[in-house]
C-alpha positions as CSV (number, residue, x, y, z in Angstrom):
1,M,0.1,0.3,-0.2
2,Q,1.3,4.0,-1.1
3,R,0.3,6.9,-0.7
4,N,-0.2,7.7,-3.9
5,F,-3.3,6.3,-4.4
6,Q,-4.8,8.7,-1.8
7,A,-3.7,11.4,-4.0
8,I,-5.8,10.3,-7.0
9,A,-9.1,9.6,-4.4
10,I,-8.8,13.1,-3.3
11,A,-8.6,14.2,-7.1
12,L,-12.0,12.3,-8.2
13,G,-13.7,14.0,-5.3
14,L,-13.7,10.5,-3.2
15,T,-12.9,11.9,0.1
16,L,-15.9,11.8,2.7
17,L,-17.0,14.8,5.3
18,A,-16.1,13.9,8.9
19,F,-18.7,13.1,11.2
20,G,-18.7,11.4,13.9
21,A,-15.4,9.1,15.2
22,D,-16.7,6.3,11.6
23,E,-16.7,9.3,9.6
24,A,-13.3,10.9,10.5
25,R,-11.9,7.5,9.8
26,A,-13.3,8.0,6.6
27,Q,-11.6,10.8,5.9
28,C,-7.7,9.0,5.5
29,S,-8.4,8.1,2.1
30,I,-5.6,5.8,2.1
31,G,-4.1,3.7,5.6
32,E,-5.5,4.4,9.3
33,Y,-7.0,6.9,11.0
34,L,-4.7,7.9,14.0
35,G,-6.2,10.6,15.8
36,A,-6.2,14.9,15.2
37,C,-4.0,15.7,13.8
38,T,-0.9,17.8,15.3
39,S,0.5,21.3,14.3
40,N,3.5,20.3,13.2
41,I,2.1,17.8,11.1
42,G,1.3,18.7,7.3
43,Y,-0.1,16.7,4.2
44,A,3.8,16.4,3.0
45,G,3.8,13.7,6.4
46,C,7.0,12.8,7.9
47,C,8.6,9.6,9.0
48,P,7.7,8.4,12.9
49,T,9.6,5.6,12.1
50,S,12.2,4.4,9.2
51,N,8.8,1.5,7.9
52,S,6.3,4.0,8.8
53,I,4.6,7.5,7.4
54,Q,2.1,9.9,9.4
55,W,0.4,12.8,7.7
56,C,-2.4,15.2,7.9
57,E,-6.0,15.5,5.2
58,E,-7.5,18.1,6.7
59,D,-7.6,17.9,10.7
60,I,-7.3,13.9,10.5
61,L,-4.1,12.2,11.2
62,C,-3.8,9.3,8.8
63,G,-0.9,6.4,8.9
64,I,1.0,3.8,7.0
65,N,2.9,1.1,7.5
66,C,5.2,0.3,5.0
67,S,6.8,-2.6,6.1
68,G,3.7,-5.3,5.0
69,N,4.5,-4.3,1.4
70,T,6.3,-7.2,-0.8
71,G,7.6,-6.0,-4.1
72,H,5.8,-4.7,-6.9
73,E,2.7,-6.9,-7.0
74,G,1.1,-3.5,-7.6
75,C,2.6,-2.3,-11.0
76,C,1.9,-5.9,-12.3
77,T,-2.0,-5.8,-12.1
78,T,-4.3,-3.2,-13.5
79,S,-5.9,-0.9,-11.9
80,A,-9.0,2.8,-12.5
81,F,-5.9,4.7,-10.3
82,A,-2.9,6.0,-12.5
83,G,0.4,4.5,-10.2
84,C,1.9,1.5,-8.6
85,E,3.3,0.7,-5.6
86,S,6.9,1.2,-6.7
87,A,8.2,4.7,-7.4
88,D,11.2,3.5,-9.3
89,V,9.3,1.4,-11.7
90,E,6.2,3.7,-11.5
91,A,8.9,6.3,-13.1
92,C,10.3,3.6,-16.2
93,V,6.4,2.6,-16.7
94,C,5.7,6.9,-16.7
95,A,8.9,8.1,-19.2
96,V,7.4,6.2,-21.8
97,D,3.6,6.5,-21.4
98,D,2.8,9.5,-19.3
99,W,-0.3,8.3,-19.0
100,C,-0.5,6.0,-16.4
101,C,0.8,9.1,-14.1
102,D,-1.5,11.2,-14.8
103,S,-3.5,11.9,-11.6
104,F,-6.8,13.1,-13.4
105,F,-7.6,11.3,-16.4
106,G,-4.9,8.6,-16.7
107,S,-5.1,5.1,-15.0
108,W,-2.8,1.7,-14.6
109,D,-4.5,-0.3,-17.6
110,E,-3.1,-3.1,-19.6
111,Y,-0.6,-1.0,-21.2
112,C,1.4,0.1,-18.8
113,V,1.1,-3.4,-16.7
114,D,3.2,-4.7,-20.0
115,I,6.0,-2.1,-20.2
116,A,6.1,-2.8,-16.5
117,T,7.0,-6.1,-17.2
118,T,8.7,-6.2,-20.7
119,Q,10.7,-2.9,-20.2
120,C,10.8,-2.0,-16.6
121,G,11.7,-5.4,-14.6
122,A,9.0,-5.2,-12.6
123,C,6.8,-8.4,-12.8
124,D,9.1,-11.5,-13.7
125,A,12.6,-9.5,-12.1
126,G,10.7,-8.5,-8.6
127,G,13.0,-6.1,-7.3
128,A,13.2,-4.4,-3.4
129,P,10.1,-3.6,-2.1
130,P,9.1,-0.4,-1.0
131,V,9.4,-0.5,2.7
132,Y,10.9,2.8,4.2
133,C,9.8,6.0,4.5
134,G,10.7,8.0,2.0
135,W,10.3,11.7,-0.2
136,L,8.3,10.6,-2.9
137,D,10.0,14.1,-5.7
138,G,7.1,13.9,-8.0
139,E,4.4,14.2,-5.7
140,G,5.9,16.3,-3.1
141,F,5.2,14.3,0.5
142,Y,6.3,11.1,1.9
143,D,5.5,7.5,1.1
144,C,6.7,3.7,1.3
145,R,10.0,4.0,-0.8
146,E,12.7,1.2,-1.6
147,N,15.3,3.6,0.2
148,P,14.8,5.6,2.9
149,S,14.7,9.5,2.0
150,G,14.0,12.5,3.0
151,D,13.1,15.9,1.6
152,P,16.0,17.7,-0.5
153,T,15.2,21.0,0.5
154,G,14.4,20.4,4.0
155,V,11.3,22.2,3.9
156,S,10.1,19.0,5.8
157,P,12.1,16.8,7.6
158,M,11.2,13.0,8.3
159,A,11.8,13.5,11.8
160,C,7.7,14.1,13.1
161,G,9.3,16.7,15.8
162,G,8.4,19.5,13.5
163,T,12.7,20.4,13.9
164,T,14.0,21.2,10.2
165,C,16.4,19.1,9.0
166,Q,20.2,20.9,8.3
167,R,21.6,20.1,5.4
168,S,25.5,19.7,6.0
169,C,27.4,20.4,2.5
170,G,30.3,22.2,3.8
171,G,33.7,21.2,1.4
172,K,31.5,18.7,-0.3
173,V,30.4,18.7,-3.6
174,C,28.2,15.4,-4.0
175,G,26.9,13.1,-2.0
176,S,24.2,12.9,1.3
177,D,23.4,16.6,2.9
178,G,22.7,14.2,5.6
179,C,18.7,14.9,5.2
180,G,17.8,12.5,2.8
181,G,18.7,15.0,-0.2
182,S,22.3,15.4,-2.0
183,C,25.5,17.8,-2.5
184,G,25.5,17.1,-6.2
185,T,26.3,14.5,-8.5
186,C,29.5,13.9,-10.6
187,S,29.9,13.8,-14.4
188,G,31.3,11.7,-16.9
189,N,33.1,8.4,-15.3
190,A,33.6,10.3,-11.7
191,T,32.5,8.8,-8.7
192,C,31.6,10.2,-5.0
193,N,33.8,9.4,-2.4
194,A,32.9,8.8,1.6
195,S,34.6,12.4,1.9
196,G,31.9,14.2,-0.5
197,Q,34.5,14.9,-3.6
198,C,34.3,13.3,-6.8
199,V,37.0,11.7,-8.1
200,T,37.7,10.3,-11.0
201,A,37.4,6.3,-11.6
202,C,41.1,4.7,-11.8
203,V,41.8,2.7,-15.6
204,P,43.8,-0.2,-14.9
205,Q,47.7,0.4,-16.8
206,C,48.3,-3.5,-17.9
207,S,49.3,-3.2,-21.4
208,G,52.3,-5.4,-22.6
209,K,52.6,-6.5,-19.2
210,E,52.4,-9.5,-17.4
211,C,52.6,-9.3,-14.0
212,G,53.0,-6.4,-11.1
213,S,50.5,-3.5,-10.6
214,D,48.0,-2.4,-12.6
215,G,48.6,1.2,-11.1
216,C,44.7,0.9,-9.3
217,G,45.6,-0.9,-6.5
218,A,45.2,-4.8,-8.4
219,S,47.4,-7.2,-10.4
220,C,48.4,-7.8,-14.2
221,G,49.1,-10.7,-13.2
222,Q,51.6,-13.4,-11.3
223,C,54.3,-15.4,-11.9
224,T,55.2,-18.5,-10.9
225,S,57.2,-19.3,-8.0
226,V,60.4,-19.1,-9.3
227,Q,60.2,-16.6,-11.2
228,S,60.4,-13.1,-10.3
229,C,58.5,-9.5,-11.7
230,V,61.1,-7.4,-13.5
231,A,59.4,-4.1,-15.2
232,G,56.2,-6.3,-15.8
233,Q,57.7,-9.3,-17.2
234,C,57.7,-12.6,-15.4
235,E,62.3,-13.7,-15.6
236,D,64.1,-17.0,-14.8
237,P,66.2,-16.8,-12.4
238,A,69.6,-16.3,-13.3
239,C,72.1,-18.6,-12.5
240,V,73.4,-18.5,-9.1
241,P,77.6,-20.0,-8.9
242,Q,77.7,-22.9,-6.9
243,C,81.3,-22.6,-5.1
244,T,80.3,-22.9,-1.2
245,G,83.4,-25.3,0.1
246,K,85.2,-25.4,-3.1
247,E,88.5,-23.8,-4.2
248,C,88.7,-24.9,-7.7
249,G,86.3,-26.1,-10.9
250,S,83.3,-25.7,-12.4
251,N,81.1,-23.0,-10.7
252,G,77.5,-24.5,-12.3
253,C,77.4,-21.0,-13.9
254,G,80.0,-21.2,-16.9
255,G,82.5,-19.8,-14.7
256,N,84.8,-21.1,-12.4
257,C,85.6,-21.1,-8.3
258,G,89.4,-21.2,-8.6
259,V,92.5,-22.0,-10.3
260,C,95.4,-24.3,-8.8
261,P,99.0,-23.3,-8.1
262,G,101.1,-24.9,-11.3
263,A,102.1,-27.7,-8.7
264,E,98.0,-29.3,-8.1
265,T,95.2,-30.5,-9.6
266,C,92.1,-29.7,-9.0
267,S,90.1,-32.5,-7.6
268,G,86.5,-33.7,-8.4
269,A,84.9,-32.5,-5.0
270,G,86.9,-29.2,-6.0
271,Q,89.7,-28.8,-3.9
272,C,93.5,-28.0,-5.3
273,E,95.7,-30.9,-4.6
274,P,99.7,-32.0,-5.3
275,S,100.4,-33.1,-8.1
276,A,102.5,-36.4,-8.7
277,C,102.6,-35.3,-12.7
278,L,104.0,-32.0,-13.1
279,P,102.4,-30.5,-16.2
280,E,105.2,-29.2,-18.8
281,C,103.6,-26.6,-21.4
282,G,105.9,-24.4,-21.3
283,T,105.2,-22.0,-24.0
284,R,103.0,-23.8,-25.4
285,S,99.6,-23.0,-26.0
286,C,98.4,-26.3,-27.0
287,G,98.7,-29.9,-27.0
288,D,99.7,-32.0,-24.3
289,D,101.2,-31.3,-21.5
290,G,102.8,-34.8,-20.1
291,C,100.4,-34.9,-17.2
292,G,97.3,-36.6,-19.4
293,G,96.0,-32.8,-19.8
294,S,95.9,-29.8,-21.6
295,C,98.0,-26.7,-22.4
296,G,95.1,-25.4,-24.3
297,A,93.2,-25.5,-26.8
298,C,93.0,-24.0,-30.5
299,T,89.9,-22.3,-32.0
300,I,87.8,-24.0,-35.1
301,G,89.9,-23.5,-38.1
302,S,93.5,-23.9,-36.6
303,S,94.9,-26.9,-35.6
304,C,98.0,-27.7,-33.3
305,Q,101.4,-28.2,-34.8
306,A,104.4,-28.7,-32.7
307,G,102.2,-26.8,-29.2
308,E,101.4,-23.9,-31.3
309,C,97.9,-23.0,-32.8
310,V,98.2,-22.5,-36.9
311,A,95.6,-22.1,-39.0
312,A,94.5,-25.1,-40.8
313,C,96.1,-25.9,-44.4
314,A,93.2,-26.4,-47.0
315,P,94.5,-28.9,-49.9
316,S,94.5,-26.9,-53.1
317,C,94.1,-29.9,-56.2
318,A,91.8,-27.7,-58.8
319,G,92.6,-28.9,-62.2
320,K,94.7,-31.2,-61.0
321,S,95.4,-35.2,-60.9
322,C,98.5,-35.7,-59.5
323,G,101.5,-34.3,-56.9
324,D,101.7,-31.8,-54.5
325,D,98.4,-30.4,-52.5
326,G,100.2,-27.5,-50.6
327,C,99.5,-29.2,-47.4
328,G,102.4,-32.3,-47.8
329,G,99.6,-34.3,-49.5
330,S,98.6,-35.4,-53.1
331,C,96.7,-34.8,-55.4
332,G,96.6,-38.4,-57.0
333,T,99.6,-40.6,-59.1
334,C,99.8,-41.8,-62.0
335,G,100.7,-44.4,-64.0
336,A,103.7,-47.2,-64.0
337,A,104.3,-45.3,-67.6
338,E,103.8,-41.7,-66.8
339,Q,104.8,-39.3,-64.7
340,C,103.8,-36.3,-62.9
341,Q,104.2,-33.1,-65.2
342,D,102.6,-29.6,-63.5
343,G,99.6,-31.8,-62.2
344,A,98.8,-34.0,-65.5
345,C,99.7,-37.4,-65.8
346,A,101.9,-37.4,-69.3
347,S,103.5,-40.9,-70.9
348,A,106.8,-41.7,-69.5
349,C,108.4,-42.3,-73.2
350,S,109.7,-39.0,-74.2
351,C,112.5,-37.7,-76.7
352,E,112.9,-34.5,-74.8
353,G,116.6,-33.5,-74.4
354,R,118.4,-36.7,-76.2
355,A,120.0,-35.9,-79.7
356,C,120.1,-40.0,-80.3
357,G,119.2,-43.8,-78.7
358,D,116.0,-45.1,-77.8
359,D,113.4,-42.6,-76.9
360,A,111.7,-45.9,-74.2
361,A,112.3,-46.3,-70.8
362,A,112.4,-49.5,-69.7
363,E,109.4,-48.8,-67.6
364,C,107.0,-48.3,-71.4
365,V,108.5,-51.2,-72.0
366,A,106.9,-53.2,-69.6
367,T,103.6,-50.8,-69.7
368,A,100.5,-53.7,-71.3
369,S,97.8,-51.4,-72.5
370,P,94.0,-52.9,-71.5
371,D,93.4,-55.1,-74.5
372,R,96.8,-56.3,-75.5
373,P,99.4,-58.2,-72.7
374,A,103.0,-57.0,-72.0
375,I,105.8,-58.2,-74.0
376,V,108.7,-57.5,-71.7
377,R,112.2,-57.9,-73.9
378,P,115.7,-56.2,-73.4
379,I,116.3,-52.6,-74.6
380,S,119.2,-54.2,-77.2
381,A,116.9,-56.4,-78.7
382,R,114.8,-53.6,-80.1
383,R,115.1,-51.6,-82.8
384,R,113.2,-48.8,-84.4
385,A,110.7,-49.7,-86.7
386,D,111.1,-47.0,-89.3
387,R,115.0,-47.9,-89.9
388,P,116.6,-50.3,-91.3
389,M,119.2,-53.0,-89.7
390,R,122.9,-52.0,-90.5
391,T,124.6,-54.7,-92.5
392,G,128.0,-54.5,-93.8
393,A,129.2,-52.0,-91.3
394,T,133.1,-51.7,-91.4
395,R,134.9,-50.6,-88.0
396,L,136.9,-47.8,-88.4
397,A,140.9,-48.9,-87.5
398,T,141.9,-47.5,-84.3
399,P,144.2,-44.7,-84.9
400,A,148.2,-45.5,-84.5
401,R,149.5,-44.2,-82.0
402,R,152.2,-41.2,-81.9
403,P,155.3,-41.7,-81.3
404,R,156.8,-40.3,-78.4
């Protein structure tokens, strides 16, 4: 039950005249007859408790107990009067169709119920029931509302004692004024804090971050238990050298825990111990140290030669089928009847540099071709095919010696 039905009844002339006690009770167009009015309560009424209302109609004191309201049921059924039990639903419906709130000509018909149901969430969603005494600004009096509130002007205080509420807005730009009204509202995305000041809502800053503060008191994310957050990024822990109790050897992070003197070696436990063998490297930068160790290692592309790192030799055999490769090796070998000349295999049979005699070397005679077996014979038995055998040649007489 709410008072806004009362205003409609008065507007339609339904108020009865008060003649005697029974007639006086009927003077309250809605609610309960409470007796004669006091001088400090008017038609706007007041709130004797947080859940009840008192007001005067003529000289009659009327009242309503709002705690019996259970929801928006009155907004979900048709009525001959304008308005419904929920001020919030009523305001929502009347913003769509003002007929539903016209106290002189309107009524809460099926169109108003449909708007309340489909657009204002009254009948399916329910909502907070109007169980508090609160100011109905559109009508200018106290009625049952979803939340307690007072006249924002302070003219009609909530309390029924007749004392005008003193607004308290000193230093405040928003929030409650202490009398059911407001000291102001904030604009944009600003909100009113407890001190009555408008503050801009904090916007989290997490772009490109996977951990750390978002700038608004929250976090952009959490790293694993073994990671740490550095500049908004989760990073794996850095390698921690392990040298506790060690005086030499690896520290586990690519370095070492120390170097032993020349006469000592590092044990597997990371301790320097006397060495039975004394490494001898002298000026050597690579190779064996004489104790099974090394004097050093050469880089890629070089090799250790006589204790020194030298650039590796690249064999050169391009266009060669025999001869030296430039690195102490060979580019290939020639056959038995051939010889290497300028990197190429050539026949060993030649008259080059000879004025007479046989042009064949011994190895030429013994060489066989793939389709003919070799024939070995003494050079003295051979002759040139292009000249005949000499016959009847006379040997010159040995000249006489000169007399002494």
